[in-house]
C-alpha positions as CSV (number, residue, x, y, z in Angstrom):
1,X,-0.1,0.1,0.1
2,X,1.2,3.4,-0.7
3,X,1.5,6.1,2.1
4,X,-1.4,8.0,0.5
5,X,-3.8,5.0,0.7
6,X,-2.6,4.2,4.2
7,X,-3.3,7.9,5.3
8,X,-6.8,7.5,4.0
9,X,-7.4,4.4,5.7
10,X,-6.2,5.7,8.9
11,X,-8.3,8.6,8.6
12,X,-11.4,6.8,7.8
13,X,-10.6,4.4,10.8
14,X,-10.2,7.4,13.1
15,X,-13.4,9.1,11.9
16,X,-15.4,6.0,12.3
17,X,-14.1,5.6,16.0
18,X,-14.9,9.1,16.8
19,X,-18.4,8.9,15.4
20,X,-19.1,5.4,17.4
21,X,-17.5,7.1,20.5
22,X,-19.8,10.2,20.2
23,X,-22.9,7.8,19.4
24,X,-22.1,5.9,22.5
25,X,-21.7,8.9,24.7
26,X,-25.0,10.4,23.5
27,X,-26.9,7.2,24.3
28,X,-25.1,6.8,27.6
29,X,-26.0,10.2,28.8
30,X,-29.6,10.1,27.6
31,X,-30.1,6.9,29.4
32,X,-28.5,8.4,32.6
33,X,-30.5,11.3,32.3
34,X,-33.8,9.5,32.4
35,X,-34.9,10.5,28.9
36,X,-36.2,7.0,27.9
37,X,-38.1,6.6,31.3
38,X,-39.7,10.1,30.8
39,X,-40.9,9.2,27.5
40,X,-42.6,6.0,28.9
41,X,-44.0,8.0,31.8
42,X,-45.5,10.4,29.1
43,X,-47.2,7.4,27.4
44,X,-48.7,5.8,30.4
45,X,-50.0,9.2,31.8
46,X,-51.6,9.8,28.6
47,X,-53.3,6.4,28.7
48,X,-54.5,6.9,32.3
49,X,-55.9,10.3,31.0
50,X,-57.8,8.7,28.2
51,X,-59.2,5.9,30.5
52,X,-60.6,8.6,32.9
53,X,-62.1,10.6,30.0
54,X,-63.6,7.2,28.7
55,X,-65.0,6.4,32.1
56,X,-66.5,10.0,32.5
57,X,-68.1,10.0,29.3
58,X,-69.8,6.6,30.0
59,X,-71.0,8.0,33.4
60,X,-72.2,11.1,31.5
61,X,-74.2,8.9,29.1
62,X,-72.5,10.3,26.0
63,X,-72.2,8.2,23.1
64,X,-68.8,6.2,23.2
65,X,-66.4,5.6,20.2
66,X,-63.0,4.0,20.7
67,X,-61.4,5.9,18.1
68,X,-62.0,9.2,20.2
69,X,-59.7,7.8,23.0
70,X,-56.8,6.2,20.9
71,X,-53.7,8.2,20.0
72,X,-53.0,7.2,16.5
73,X,-49.8,9.0,15.5
74,X,-48.7,7.1,12.6
75,X,-46.2,9.5,11.4
76,X,-44.3,8.9,8.1
77,X,-40.9,10.4,8.5
78,X,-39.6,8.8,5.3
79,X,-37.9,10.9,2.8
80,X,-35.5,10.4,-0.1
81,X,-32.4,9.9,2.0
82,X,-34.0,7.7,4.4
83,X,-35.5,5.5,1.5
84,X,-32.0,5.5,0.0
85,X,-30.5,4.3,3.2
86,X,-32.9,1.6,3.6
87,X,-32.6,0.3,0.1
88,X,-28.6,0.5,0.7
89,X,-29.0,-1.4,4.0
90,X,-31.1,-4.1,2.2
91,X,-28.6,-4.6,-0.6
92,X,-25.6,-4.7,1.9
93,X,-27.6,-7.2,3.8
94,X,-28.3,-9.3,0.8
95,X,-24.8,-9.3,-0.2
96,X,-23.3,-10.2,2.9
97,X,-25.9,-13.0,3.6
98,X,-25.0,-14.4,0.1
99,X,-21.3,-14.1,0.9
100,X,-21.6,-15.8,4.2
101,X,-23.6,-18.8,2.6
102,X,-21.1,-19.2,0.1
103,X,-18.3,-19.5,2.8
104,X,-20.4,-21.7,4.9
105,X,-21.1,-24.0,1.9
106,X,-17.5,-24.0,1.0
107,X,-16.3,-24.9,4.6
108,X,-19.1,-27.6,4.7
109,X,-17.8,-29.1,1.3
110,X,-14.2,-28.9,2.3
111,X,-14.8,-30.7,5.5
112,X,-17.0,-33.6,4.1
């Protein structure tokens, strides 16, 4: 390998490690700060409020429709970049899976 390709490989390795480290720190601190527990608390408190509202409407004799009490937030956050990432991810998965199957078959054939 030439010095230039070694430098590029070292740069990419260092960049990858830095990105992984920052991702780890972000997840670590968000977990320790209670972010995930807070999100779960919001969901359960919302559910309790909906149950109380449902029960009150029954007591008041109002017409009850279950869809009025459900939180249907099916947001679609996909865009061109996320769709491209998903497609690329599936292609990489297919290539790696096929490659591993070939390696395993080769090993099995050589052992028998």
